[in-house]
C-alpha positions in Angstrom: 169.8 133.1 -1.6 172.4 135.9 -1.3 172.3 139.5 -2.4 175.7 140.8 -3.8 175.7 144.2 -3.0 178.8 146.0 -4.3 179.3 149.8 -5.1 178.6 150.9 -8.6 177.8 154.4 -9.9 180.8 156.7 -10.5 181.4 159.6 -12.5 184.2 157.5 -14.7 182.3 155.0 -16.9 185.4 152.9 -16.8 185.3 152.7 -13.0 181.6 151.6 -13.2 182.5 148.9 -16.1 185.4 147.5 -13.7 183.0 147.5 -10.7 180.2 145.4 -13.1 183.3 142.8 -14.2 184.1 142.3 -10.2 180.8 142.0 -9.7 180.1 139.2 -12.4 183.3 137.5 -11.2 182.6 137.1 -7.7 179.0 135.9 -8.5 180.3 133.4 -10.9 183.0 132.0 -8.4 179.9 131.8 -5.7 177.7 130.1 -7.8 181.0 127.4 -8.9 180.5 126.7 -5.3 176.8 126.0 -5.1 175.5 129.2 -3.8 172.3 130.8 -5.2 173.4 134.7 -6.0 171.4 137.8 -7.1 173.9 140.4 -8.2 172.0 143.5 -9.1 174.7 145.0 -10.8 175.3 142.0 -13.1 171.6 141.8 -13.6 170.8 145.5 -14.2 174.2 147.1 -15.6 173.2 145.5 -19.2 169.6 146.4 -19.0 170.1 149.9 -17.9 172.5 150.0 -20.8 170.3 148.7 -23.4 167.3 150.9 -22.3 169.4 154.2 -21.6 168.0 153.6 -17.7 169.2 155.5 -15.0 172.1 154.1 -13.5 171.7 155.4 -9.9 170.3 153.9 -6.7 167.5 156.4 -6.9 166.1 154.7 -10.0 166.8 151.2 -8.7 166.1 151.0 -4.9 162.5 149.7 -5.4 163.7 147.1 -7.4 166.7 146.1 -5.4 164.4 146.4 -2.2 162.1 143.8 -3.8 164.9 141.4 -4.3 166.4 141.8 -1.1 162.9 140.3 0.3 163.6 137.4 -1.7 167.3 136.7 0.2 168.7 135.1 3.0 171.7 136.9 3.2 173.6 140.1 2.3 177.0 140.0 1.0 178.7 143.1 0.7 181.5 143.2 -1.8 184.0 145.3 -0.3 185.7 146.7 -3.5 186.8 150.6 -3.6 183.9 153.0 -2.6 181.7 150.4 -0.8 181.7 152.6 2.3 180.7 155.7 0.8 178.4 154.2 -2.0 174.9 155.5 -1.3 173.4 152.3 -2.8 175.4 149.7 -0.6 174.6 151.6 2.6 170.7 151.7 1.7 170.9 147.9 0.8 172.8 147.3 4.2 170.0 148.9 6.1 167.3 147.4 4.2 169.0 143.9 4.7 169.1 144.7 8.4 165.4 145.8 8.8 164.7 142.3 6.8 166.8 140.5 9.3 169.4 139.2 6.8 172.4 137.6 7.5 175.4 139.8 6.6 178.9 138.9 5.1 181.7 141.4 4.3 184.1 139.9 1.7 186.8 141.3 -0.9 186.4 140.5 -4.3 186.6 136.7 -5.3 
């Protein structure tokens, strides 16, 4: 199972929407290639909108850590902002603590 880490939170809702769409597209292409992928943004963005839930790392970190524990790899989607993303950097650190294989890629 691959955990697809990607930046999400931004002051501009249009940027957040674009990041969500890129995560979906990349996850879909990986799945078309036969990989099993968990994309936290693809999963939680619609839930956050439907339930008027917070969208930042502080709210989702426990959930995401549980999902990382179910994965063998973390794939970091290097779209704009990934190096400054609090969530992505935390996910990488958790993945390292868990001994997950790290893969870095551009959007597919």
